C-alpha positions in Angstrom: 152.1 74.6 185.5 155.4 72.6 183.7 154.7 69.4 182.7 157.6 68.6 180.4 161.4 68.1 182.0 165.0 67.1 180.4 167.4 65.8 182.2 168.6 68.3 184.2 165.5 69.8 185.5 165.8 68.1 188.7 164.7 70.6 191.0 161.8 71.7 188.9 160.6 67.8 188.4 161.4 67.1 191.8 158.6 70.3 192.9 156.0 69.5 190.2 156.0 65.9 191.2 155.8 66.2 194.3 152.9 68.9 194.3 150.9 66.6 192.4 151.7 63.7 195.3 150.1 65.9 197.5 147.0 66.8 195.8 146.5 63.6 194.6 147.1 61.9 198.4 144.2 64.5 198.8 141.9 62.8 196.6 139.3 59.7 198.1 141.3 57.4 195.1 144.6 59.0 195.8 144.7 58.2 199.9 147.5 56.1 199.9 148.3 55.8 197.1 151.3 58.9 196.6 154.1 56.2 196.4 152.7 54.8 193.3 152.1 57.9 191.6 155.5 58.8 192.2 157.1 55.7 190.6 154.9 56.4 187.6 156.4 59.3 187.6 159.8 58.6 188.3 159.3 56.6 185.3 158.1 59.1 182.8 161.2 61.8 183.3 163.7 58.9 184.4 163.2 56.7 181.2 160.5 58.2 179.2 159.9 61.0 178.0 159.9 63.5 181.3 156.2 64.8 179.7 153.4 64.4 182.5 151.0 65.6 179.6 151.3 62.4 177.6 150.5 59.1 178.6 150.8 57.0 175.3 149.6 53.7 175.2 153.6 52.4 174.6 154.8 54.6 177.7 152.1 52.7 179.7 153.2 49.3 179.0 156.7 50.3 179.1 155.8 51.2 182.9 154.1 47.8 183.4 155.3 45.0 181.8 158.7 46.7 181.2 160.5 48.6 184.3 157.9 47.9 187.1 159.0 44.4 186.6 162.5 44.4 185.9 163.4 46.9 188.6 160.8 47.3 191.6 160.7 45.0 194.7 156.9 44.4 195.2 155.7 42.3 198.0 152.7 40.4 196.7 150.2 42.4 198.0 151.2 45.4 197.2 151.1 43.8 192.9 147.6 44.9 192.5 148.0 48.9 194.1 150.2 49.2 191.7 147.6 49.7 189.0 144.9 50.9 190.5 147.0 53.9 191.6 148.3 54.4 188.4 145.1 54.6 186.9 143.5 56.8 189.4 146.5 59.0 189.5 145.4 59.6 185.4 142.5 60.5 186.1 143.3 62.6 188.6 145.6 64.5 185.9 142.4 65.4 184.3 141.4 66.5 186.9 144.2 69.0 186.8 144.2 69.8 184.1 146.9 68.1 182.4 145.7 65.8 180.9 142.3 65.5 178.8 139.1 63.7 180.2 139.2 62.0 177.7 143.0 61.1 176.9 142.6 60.1 180.7 140.0 57.9 180.5 141.9 55.8 177.5 144.9 55.3 179.6 143.7 54.7 182.8 141.4 51.8 180.8 144.2 50.3 178.9 145.9 50.1 182.8 143.0 48.3 183.7 143.5 45.7 180.6 147.3 45.3 181.2 146.4 44.9 184.7 146.3 40.9 184.6 149.5 40.9 182.5 151.3 43.4 184.9 150.3 40.7 187.8 152.6 37.9 185.1 155.3 40.1 184.3 155.9 41.4 187.4 155.9 37.2 189.1 157.9 36.3 186.4 161.8 36.0 187.3 163.1 36.2 183.7 161.9 39.8 183.6 164.2 41.0 186.8 167.2 43.0 186.6 170.6 42.0 187.8 170.0 44.3 190.7 166.2 43.4 191.4 167.7 39.8 191.5 170.2 40.9 194.2 167.8 43.0 196.3 165.3 40.0 196.8 168.1 37.2 197.8 169.8 40.1 200.0 166.4 40.5 201.1 165.3 36.7 201.4 169.0 35.9 203.2 168.0 38.2 206.0 170.1 41.4 204.9 168.7 45.0 205.5 168.3 46.1 201.9 167.9 50.0 203.0 171.4 49.4 205.3 174.8 50.0 203.0 177.2 47.7 205.5 174.1 45.1 205.4 174.2 45.2 201.3 177.5 45.4 201.6 178.1 42.4 203.8 175.8 40.7 201.0 177.6 41.6 198.5 180.3 40.3 199.9 178.9 36.5 200.7 177.3 36.8 197.2 180.8 37.0 195.5 182.8 34.1 197.0 179.8 31.9 196.4 180.7 29.5 193.0 180.1 31.0 189.3 177.1 28.0 189.1 175.1 29.5 192.2 176.0 33.3 191.0 174.2 32.2 187.5 171.5 30.7 189.1 171.0 33.8 190.9 171.2 36.1 188.5 169.7 33.8 185.6 171.1 32.9 181.8 172.6 35.3 179.7 170.6 37.1 177.0 173.7 36.8 174.7 172.2 34.6 172.7 168.6 32.6 172.8 168.1 29.3 174.7 169.1 26.3 172.7 170.4 28.4 169.3 172.8 31.0 168.3 171.8 34.7 167.2 171.5 33.7 163.6 168.7 30.9 165.2 170.5 28.2 164.3 170.9 25.5 167.1 174.6 25.2 168.5 176.0 21.9 169.0 177.4 20.4 172.0 181.3 21.8 172.7 184.1 19.4 173.0 185.3 19.4 177.3 187.8 21.8 177.6 190.3 22.2 180.5 190.7 25.8 182.1 193.0 27.7 184.1 193.6 27.5 187.4 191.2 30.1 189.4 194.3 31.9 190.4 195.4 32.3 187.0 192.2 33.6 185.3 191.6 36.6 187.8 195.3 37.3 187.5 194.5 37.7 183.7 191.4 39.6 184.3 192.8 42.1 186.7 195.0 42.4 183.8 192.6 43.2 181.3 191.9 47.0 179.7 188.5 47.6 180.1 187.5 46.4 183.2 190.3 48.9 185.0 188.8 51.9 182.8 185.7 51.4 184.1 187.3 50.8 187.9 189.0 54.1 187.2 186.2 55.9 185.8 184.0 55.1 188.8 186.9 56.1 190.9 186.4 59.6 189.4 183.1 59.8 189.4 182.9 58.9 193.6 179.5 60.1 195.0 178.4 61.8 191.9 179.6 64.6 188.8 177.5 66.5 186.6 176.5 65.4 183.5 175.8 67.7 180.6 171.5 68.0 179.1 171.9 65.2 176.8 173.2 62.7 180.0 176.8 63.3 178.5 180.4 63.3 180.8 181.1 67.2 181.1 183.7 67.9 178.7 186.0 69.2 181.3 186.1 65.8 183.3 186.7 63.9 179.4 190.2 66.0 179.0 191.1 64.7 182.1 190.2 61.4 182.0 192.1 60.9 178.4 195.3 60.5 181.3 193.2 59.4 183.8 191.6 55.9 181.5 194.9 56.0 179.7 193.0 55.9 176.4 195.0 57.0 173.0 191.8 60.0 172.7 193.0 63.3 171.4 191.7 66.7 172.3 191.2 69.7 170.3 193.3 68.1 168.2 195.4 69.4 165.8 195.4 68.4 162.0 198.7 71.0 160.2 198.1 74.2 161.8 194.3 74.0 162.5 193.1 73.0 166.0 190.1 71.2 166.4 188.0 71.6 169.5 186.6 68.8 170.6 182.8 69.8 171.4 181.9 66.6 173.0 182.8 63.7 174.9 181.6 61.8 172.4 184.5 62.6 170.1 186.9 60.9 172.8 185.9 57.2 171.5 188.2 55.8 174.8 186.5 57.8 177.4 182.7 57.7 176.0 183.3 54.3 175.2 183.8 53.4 178.9 181.2 55.9 180.0 178.6 53.8 177.9 180.0 50.3 179.6 180.0 51.7 182.7 176.3 53.0 182.2 174.7 49.8 180.4 176.5 47.3 183.2 175.2 49.8 185.8 177.8 50.5 187.7 176.9 53.4 187.1 173.8 55.1 186.3 172.1 58.5 185.5 170.1 60.9 188.2 168.8 63.7 186.9 171.5 66.1 186.2 174.2 63.6 187.7 176.3 60.5 187.2 176.5 58.7 190.3 177.4 54.5 191.3 175.1 52.4 189.7 173.3 49.4 191.8 176.0 46.9 189.9 179.5 49.0 191.0 180.2 46.2 193.9 180.4 43.8 191.5 183.9 45.5 190.7 185.7 44.5 193.5 185.0 40.5 192.1 188.1 40.5 189.1 186.2 37.5 186.9 182.5 38.9 187.5 182.7 42.3 187.1 185.0 41.4 183.7 182.1 38.9 182.7 179.7 41.1 183.1 181.9 43.9 181.0 182.0 41.2 178.6 178.3 41.0 178.8 177.7 44.6 178.5 179.8 45.0 175.3 177.9 42.4 173.3 174.2 42.6 174.8 173.8 46.2 174.9 176.8 48.5 172.8 178.3 45.8 170.3 181.9 46.0 170.0 181.7 47.2 166.1 178.1 48.8 167.1 180.5 51.0 169.7 181.9 52.6 166.9 179.2 53.2 164.6 176.5 54.3 167.2 176.5 58.4 166.1 176.8 57.3 162.5 174.3 59.7 160.5 175.7 58.2 157.1 174.8 54.4 157.3 178.6 53.1 157.1 177.9 51.0 159.5 174.9 49.7 157.6 176.9 46.2 158.3 177.4 46.9 162.3 174.2 45.1 164.0 175.3 42.0 161.5 179.4 41.5 162.3 178.3 42.0 166.0 175.6 39.6 165.8 178.5 36.7 163.7 181.2 37.9 166.6 179.7 35.5 169.5 179.2 32.5 166.9 183.0 33.4 165.5 184.0 32.6 169.1 182.3 29.3 169.3 184.1 28.1 166.7 187.0 29.0 167.9 186.6 27.1 171.1 185.4 24.2 169.0 188.0 23.7 166.3 191.1 25.9 167.5 192.6 29.0 166.0 191.0 30.7 163.1 192.7 33.0 160.0 191.0 36.3 160.0 191.2 36.8 156.4 189.1 33.5 156.0 186.6 35.0 159.0 186.5 37.9 157.0 185.6 36.3 153.6 182.7 34.3 155.6 181.3 37.7 157.0 181.1 39.3 153.5 179.4 36.3 151.9 176.5 36.2 155.0 176.4 39.9 154.0 175.9 39.9 150.8 173.0 37.1 151.2 171.2 39.2 154.0 171.6 42.3 151.8 169.8 43.2 148.5 173.5 44.8 147.0 173.0 44.1 143.5 172.4 48.0 142.4 175.8 48.8 144.4 179.0 48.6 141.7 182.1 46.5 142.3 184.2 49.4 142.9 182.1 50.2 145.7 181.3 46.8 146.5 185.4 45.9 147.5 185.4 49.0 149.2 182.4 48.1 151.3 184.5 44.9 151.7 187.3 46.2 153.1 185.5 48.0 156.1 184.1 45.1 157.0 187.2 42.9 157.7 188.7 47.1 159.5 185.7 47.0 161.4 186.0 43.0 162.4 189.7 43.6 162.9 188.3 46.2 164.9 186.1 44.4 166.9 188.9 42.0 167.9 191.0 44.4 169.4 188.2 45.4 171.4 188.3 41.6 172.8 192.0 41.5 172.9 192.0 44.7 175.6 189.5 42.3 177.5 192.6 40.0 177.5 190.0 37.0 176.2 191.4 36.8 172.9 194.7 37.2 170.6 195.7 38.2 167.5 198.8 36.9 166.0 200.8 37.0 162.7 199.1 40.4 161.8 201.4 42.0 158.6 200.7 46.2 159.0 201.9 48.1 155.7 202.1 52.1 155.6 198.6 53.1 154.5 198.1 55.0 151.0 196.3 57.9 152.7 198.4 58.1 156.3 197.7 57.3 159.2 197.0 54.0 160.7 198.4 51.2 158.7 196.9 48.5 156.8 196.6 45.1 158.6 196.7 42.0 156.6 196.6 37.9 157.5 196.9 36.5 161.4 195.3 34.0 163.1 192.4 34.7 166.0 192.8 32.3 169.6 191.0 32.6 172.2 192.9 33.0 175.5 192.4 30.6 178.7 190.5 34.3 180.1 188.5 34.1 176.9 187.7 30.2 176.9 187.0 30.8 180.4 184.0 33.4 179.3 183.3 31.8 176.1 182.6 28.7 178.7 180.1 30.3 181.0 178.1 31.6 178.6 177.7 28.8 176.3 177.0 26.5 179.2 173.9 28.4 179.7 172.6 27.4 176.0 174.5 23.8 175.1 176.4 21.3 176.7 180.0 22.5 177.3 181.8 20.4 180.0 183.9 21.6 182.1 187.2 18.7 182.7 190.7 18.8 184.8 188.9 17.8 188.3 191.1 15.0 188.2 194.5 16.8 187.6 195.7 15.8 190.7 194.0 12.1 190.7 196.6 8.8 191.3 196.3 7.3 187.4 193.9 4.4 188.4 191.8 7.0 190.1 192.0 8.7 186.7 191.3 6.0 184.7 188.7 4.6 187.1 186.6 7.8 186.9 187.3 8.5 183.4 185.6 4.9 182.7 182.3 7.0 183.7 182.3 10.0 181.5 181.1 10.2 178.3 184.1 9.4 175.5 184.9 12.5 174.9 185.2 14.2 177.7 187.3 11.2 179.6 189.3 11.7 176.5 189.9 15.7 177.2 190.3 14.5 181.4 193.1 12.3 180.3 194.6 14.3 178.7 194.9 17.4 180.9 195.8 15.1 183.7 198.6 14.1 181.2 199.9 17.5 180.9 199.9 18.0 184.0 202.2 15.4 185.1 204.4 16.2 182.0 207.4 13.4 180.7 206.0 10.8 183.6 202.4 10.4 182.3 202.9 8.5 179.9 204.9 5.8 182.1 202.5 5.9 185.1 199.6 5.0 181.7 201.8 1.9 181.2 202.3 0.9 184.5 198.2 1.1 184.9 197.8 -1.2 182.3 197.6 -4.3 184.1 195.3 -3.4 186.7 192.5 -1.3 184.4 189.9 -2.4 183.5 188.7 -3.2 180.0 187.4 0.3 179.5 189.9 2.3 181.5 192.8 0.0 179.7 191.3 1.4 176.2 191.4 4.9 177.7 194.8 4.7 178.4 196.2 2.9 175.3 194.5 6.0 173.9 196.1 8.3 175.4 199.5 6.8 175.2 198.3 7.5 171.0 197.6 11.3 171.7 201.0 11.9 173.6 203.0 10.0 170.4 206.8 10.2 170.3 207.1 11.5 173.8 205.6 7.9 174.7 208.5 6.1 173.4 210.8 5.1 176.2 206.8 3.7 177.8 205.7 1.8 175.6 208.8 0.2 174.5 208.9 -1.4 177.7 205.5 -3.5 176.5 207.6 -5.3 173.5 207.4 -8.9 173.7 204.3 -9.1 175.7 201.8 -10.8 174.1 199.3 -8.8 175.7 200.1 -5.4 174.3 202.6 -6.0 171.8 200.8 -5.4 169.4 199.4 -1.8 170.8 203.1 -1.1 170.4 202.8 -1.5 166.8 200.1 0.6 165.9 201.5 3.2 168.2 205.1 2.7 165.9 202.7 2.8 162.7 200.8 5.2 164.1 204.0 7.6 165.4 205.8 7.1 162.1 207.9 4.9 163.4 207.7 1.4 161.9 207.2 1.1 158.3 205.2 -1.6 155.9 207.0 -5.0 157.7 206.5 -4.2 161.2 202.8 -4.1 160.5 203.2 -8.0 158.6 201.9 -10.6 160.8 204.7 -13.4 159.0 201.2 -15.6 158.8 200.5 -15.5 162.1 197.0 -15.7 162.8 197.3 -15.4 166.5 199.0 -12.1 166.0 196.7 -11.1 163.0 193.9 -11.4 165.1 194.9 -9.4 168.5 196.9 -6.5 166.5 193.9 -5.7 164.3 191.6 -6.8 167.3 193.5 -4.2 168.9 193.3 -1.6 166.0 189.5 -2.4 165.9 189.6 -1.1 170.1 190.8 2.1 169.0 189.7 3.1 165.9 187.2 0.8 164.6 186.3 -1.6 162.7 186.9 0.2 159.0 190.0 1.7 160.0 190.8 -2.4 160.4 190.2 -3.2 157.7 191.0 -0.3 155.1 194.8 0.1 156.5 195.4 -2.8 158.5 193.6 -6.1 157.2 196.2 -6.2 154.0 199.8 -5.3 155.0 199.5 -7.4 158.4 198.4 -10.3 156.0 200.9 -9.3 153.5 203.1 -12.6 154.0 201.0 -15.4 152.8 197.8 -12.5 151.6 194.5 -12.0 152.8 192.9 -15.5 151.4 195.5 -17.4 153.0 195.0 -15.8 156.6 191.2 -15.9 156.7 191.7 -19.7 156.2 194.1 -20.5 159.3 192.4 -17.6 161.8 188.8 -19.1 162.6 190.9 -21.5 163.9 192.3 -18.5 167.0 190.4 -19.0 169.9 190.6 -15.9 171.2 187.3 -13.0 172.0 188.6 -10.7 169.3 188.1 -13.3 166.4 184.6 -13.1 165.9 185.0 -9.3 165.7 187.8 -9.1 163.2 186.3 -11.6 160.7 182.7 -9.4 161.1 184.5 -6.1 160.7 186.5 -7.8 157.0 182.9 -9.7 156.2 181.4 -6.7 156.1 183.2 -3.8 155.1 186.1 -4.8 152.7 185.9 -4.3 149.3 186.9 -7.1 147.3 183.4 -9.4 147.5 185.7 -12.9 147.0 187.4 -11.2 150.1 184.6 -10.6 152.3 182.6 -13.9 151.4 186.0 -16.0 152.8 185.8 -13.6 155.7 182.1 -14.8 156.1 182.3 -18.8 155.8 184.9 -18.1 158.0 182.8 -16.1 160.5 180.7 -19.4 160.3 183.1 -21.8 161.0 184.4 -19.9 163.6 181.5 -20.4 165.3 180.6 -23.7 164.9 183.7 -24.6 166.6 182.7 -22.6 169.4 
């Protein structure tokens, strides 16, 4: 009896499997458990080594703790039947001569030892694949999972749900471990961010290169196409797909007067990479010696969802750099895994701080690699070559992300290569697109705080300030800035008009927003000139926007104006800024000691805070002492 089967031995495998199932079910221990035997054999052939005469401990553990929990939907009452049937089937194989008695006994004993762990793993939703999560949800909501039309209706309903609900069902992204980055560092909360409207995001996702390639590949596969013995696309299909997918691959390339025959679709990187991404994302699947539509094929109907899933697949299962070195037999890609682990953290840094220079990123990564790997034995010349190769690979990784529509690279200089072919690149910066911000926010929000703002962009100014007053300061500022961008040139006037009716917190938020708007708010801010309540803010705004000089900061010996001005500075930027940058210039006419002799008499709420700030933070001991005495007298009078 044949017991070892390759990917193309589907007919032979199924014939032997079905024969073993029938014979197993005729035994007392196998009655009604043929479905378990079929399941474990299918896993052995489809996912492991296809050898039914070898059941290693790692095979058994993978089936019970990996494949079954991830892929098979089981009713609770059937859970215990899996290890029972598996152990019985292994002992049955010894009676058929497929396994030796000692091997069968040892393997069956291991199944029994794993039984309680199997129960826990099967019930832990963290182990479930995306397909199993979807099918479980469909069944729970009353859809017939064995009915194609019913399942299609479920997917359509699922794709209309908010992303938060979909993420809750599909589980957290495994791109980054919860609460930490790939390097093990804790990920600090991210700043609030405004995202483009959904229709703009969907348009950008539909325009992205890689999701479109996967969609075209799935259409090409149709109901199924044959693959090679090693599970690769056939050469004729690969040649046709070069044009269909729009890759730059060369089939049977001519170099000089020689033609180099293409022997495998692996030599067509654009076609093969699309095939890998489709397989790893389960939009396509290998079934024996055919490639067929996978369990996630319907996700391609949702532009955003499919882009996000394929983007995660690129990082989780392939790696933008490792994709290049997947069949590297010479060690050129020794750094590929580390580089791929660094890219998500680079994207988080761009999200947090804005565009980054590519040369600087390359230096940081190379420095990290030198710390990680022992390269003391490598010559300086070789190290220089390796560092250039790392930068080249980094730029290729950014190319892939640009083709996903999630980053944009600009300012790159190209020079002809001394070796011919692709020009050498240097310089340039990388930034996240609106779609890229959406993608990074979505995966980062699973492991750290990454608030989205923009829900108030259509609110009235009064509604805006009232709502923002209840938000954390950074989130409130981002929400107001998004609102201001949406209202354009009218924003500053609306904010100034709302100052008198706003609460104390809302007024402070509005004033700081006017400072951030800067020179474009000049006309609106000028309407507050001469107003005793806001005149001091006009001075602050003018200084901040470089529209004032030192004389404008001088209060001319007026203690009331001095208190109002420094009090406003404290409100905007804190006591240290008020003391270090404003106290001296504001008291320039008579000097700060003389001003302190007057300030303690000013009957305003801000007086105590101004004197306390100078008494605590001023570097001149005499002045700080004078401020503390003035504060004492002010409190005594009060």
